[in-house]
C-alpha positions in Angstrom: 31.7 91.5 60.7 32.5 87.9 61.3 34.8 87.8 58.4 36.7 90.8 59.8 37.1 89.2 63.2 38.5 86.1 61.7 41.0 88.1 59.8 42.0 89.9 63.0 42.4 86.7 65.0 44.4 85.1 62.2 46.7 88.1 62.0 47.1 88.2 65.8 48.0 84.6 65.9 50.7 85.2 63.3 52.1 88.0 65.3 52.5 86.1 68.6 56.0 85.0 69.5 56.8 81.3 69.0 57.6 80.8 72.8 54.0 81.3 73.5 53.0 78.3 71.4 56.0 76.1 72.4 55.6 73.5 75.1 57.0 74.5 78.5 60.3 72.8 79.5 60.4 71.2 83.0 63.9 70.5 84.4 64.5 67.2 86.1 65.7 68.3 89.5 66.5 64.7 90.5 69.4 64.5 88.0 73.0 65.0 89.4 73.6 67.8 87.0 70.9 70.0 88.6 72.1 69.5 92.2 73.9 72.3 94.0 77.5 72.0 95.1 76.3 71.6 98.7 73.9 68.8 97.8 76.6 66.9 95.8 79.0 67.2 98.8 76.4 66.0 101.2 75.8 63.0 99.0 79.4 61.9 99.0 79.9 62.2 102.8 78.9 59.2 105.0 75.8 59.5 107.1 76.1 59.8 110.9 75.1 56.2 111.1 77.8 55.0 108.7 80.5 57.0 110.6 79.5 55.4 113.9 79.7 52.0 112.3 83.2 52.7 111.0 84.3 54.0 114.4 82.9 50.9 116.1 84.7 48.6 113.7 88.0 50.5 114.3 87.6 50.1 118.0 86.9 46.4 117.6 90.0 46.0 115.5 92.1 47.7 118.1 90.7 45.5 120.8 91.5 42.4 118.8 95.1 43.6 118.2 95.6 44.2 122.0 94.2 40.7 122.7 96.5 39.1 120.2 99.5 41.0 121.7 98.6 39.7 125.1 98.4 36.2 123.8 101.8 36.5 122.2 103.4 37.8 125.4 101.8 34.9 127.4 103.2 32.4 124.9 106.6 34.0 125.1 106.6 33.8 128.9 105.6 30.2 128.8 108.3 29.4 126.3 110.9 31.0 128.5 109.7 29.1 131.6 109.9 25.8 129.6 113.4 26.7 128.5 114.5 27.3 132.1 112.9 24.2 133.4 114.6 22.2 130.6 118.0 23.7 131.5 117.5 22.8 135.2 116.5 19.3 134.3 119.6 18.8 132.1 121.9 20.2 134.8 120.4 17.9 137.5 120.8 14.9 135.2 124.4 15.9 134.3 125.2 16.1 138.0 123.7 12.7 138.9 125.5 11.0 136.0 128.9 12.7 136.6 128.8 12.2 140.3 129.0 8.4 140.0 131.5 8.2 137.1 134.1 10.8 137.9 134.7 10.2 141.6 137.9 8.2 141.0 139.4 10.7 138.7 138.6 13.6 141.1 140.2 11.8 144.0 143.3 11.1 141.9 143.6 14.7 140.9 143.3 15.9 144.6 145.9 13.4 145.8 148.4 14.3 143.1 147.8 18.0 143.5 147.2 18.5 139.8 145.3 17.4 136.7 146.1 13.7 136.0 145.3 14.3 132.3 147.9 17.0 132.2 150.6 14.5 133.3 149.7 12.3 130.4 149.8 15.2 128.0 153.3 16.2 129.2 154.9 12.7 128.8 157.7 12.8 126.2 157.4 16.6 125.7 159.0 19.7 127.1 157.8 21.2 130.3 156.7 24.4 128.6 154.2 26.1 130.8 153.6 23.2 133.1 154.0 25.2 136.3 151.7 27.9 135.0 149.1 25.3 134.1 149.3 23.6 137.5 148.9 26.9 139.2 145.8 27.6 137.2 144.4 24.1 137.9 144.9 24.6 141.6 142.6 27.6 141.5 140.0 25.2 140.0 140.5 22.9 143.0 140.2 25.8 145.3 136.9 26.8 143.6 138.3 30.2 142.8 136.7 30.1 139.4 137.2 33.7 138.4 140.9 33.5 139.1 141.1 30.2 137.3 139.5 31.6 134.2 141.9 34.5 134.2 144.9 32.1 134.8 143.9 29.7 132.0 143.3 32.6 129.5 146.8 33.9 130.4 148.2 30.4 129.9 146.9 29.9 126.4 148.2 33.3 125.4 151.6 32.9 126.9 152.3 29.3 125.9 151.2 28.9 122.3 153.3 25.7 121.9 152.5 24.0 125.1 151.0 20.5 124.9 148.7 21.5 127.7 146.7 24.0 125.7 144.0 21.6 124.9 143.6 20.8 128.6 143.5 24.5 129.3 140.7 25.2 126.8 138.8 22.2 128.2 138.9 23.7 131.7 137.9 27.1 130.4 134.8 25.4 128.9 134.0 23.8 132.3 134.5 27.0 134.2 132.4 29.1 131.8 129.7 26.4 131.9 129.6 26.5 135.7 128.8 30.2 135.4 126.1 29.5 132.8 128.2 31.5 130.2 127.2 29.0 127.5 128.6 30.7 124.4 132.2 31.0 125.6 132.0 27.5 127.1 130.9 26.1 123.7 133.7 28.0 122.0 136.3 26.5 124.4 135.0 22.9 124.0 134.9 23.4 120.2 138.5 24.6 120.2 139.6 21.4 121.9 137.6 19.2 119.4 138.7 21.1 116.2 142.2 22.2 116.9 143.5 19.3 119.1 141.9 16.1 117.7 144.7 14.0 119.2 144.1 15.3 122.8 142.8 12.9 125.4 140.4 15.7 126.3 138.4 15.4 123.1 135.9 12.7 124.3 135.1 14.8 127.4 134.9 18.0 125.3 132.4 16.3 122.9 130.3 15.1 125.9 130.3 18.5 127.6 129.5 20.3 124.3 126.6 17.9 123.8 125.2 18.8 127.2 125.6 22.5 126.4 123.6 22.1 123.2 120.8 20.5 125.2 120.9 23.4 127.7 120.7 25.8 124.7 117.6 24.1 123.4 119.2 22.3 120.5 118.3 18.6 121.1 119.3 17.4 117.7 122.8 18.9 117.9 123.1 17.5 121.4 122.2 14.0 120.2 124.7 14.1 117.4 127.6 15.0 119.7 126.7 12.5 122.3 126.3 9.8 119.7 129.6 10.7 118.2 131.3 10.2 121.6 129.8 6.7 121.9 130.8 5.8 118.4 134.4 7.2 118.2 135.4 6.7 121.9 133.4 3.7 123.1 135.8 2.8 125.9 135.9 6.3 127.5 134.1 7.5 130.6 132.5 10.2 128.4 130.9 7.6 126.2 129.4 5.9 129.2 128.0 9.2 130.6 126.8 10.2 127.1 124.8 6.9 126.9 123.3 7.4 130.3 122.3 11.0 129.4 120.7 9.9 126.1 118.7 7.2 127.9 117.5 9.3 130.7 116.8 12.4 128.8 114.9 10.7 126.0 116.9 12.4 123.2 
């Protein structure tokens, strides 16, 4: 009986499938390969706390940008105010210097009814355009500056060979400068200096252009021009005024 039972058990064991005797396989659910698509997506997305942190940082960056913009605007405003103050200081200084030096020349021009430098320019030359020039200059004396500008511009166009062209360009520079039109004023003075180097208006044009450069916020260019007046025309009134301006302005 026992031997028969043993044979039965042995035979039954042989007939059982191998899966019954194999060790069970337990999957590792913690591995990324076993996660569902939803779980993987959730793992990649920032948590609510991280999103709030990013939002706070973005808002802080925007606040800092706005603060920097405000500082830039404030600095720009202060720079503009300083520029205006500097221009006013240069204008006041120019007026104080010119008032004491040019009184005699202005009185002579008034008494003669014209520009005394123009009379010097016309000596030994033709009278080409003299009447038109004097008519334009009388508008300067009458302080009709708009009409004077138009008259001098007409003069330089109509009388290309006149010895008074340098004088006309000089007065255009003065007239534009009085209206704070600094670029056309600088162009007019530069024309006198570059195209008419023998004119007796060159020292004054150098001096006036030096003042314009100071008004335009170019102190080095201003100093060079004023120094040039003193070196090349030391006996001129312009050299004296340039020296006073350099001393008083600290250039």
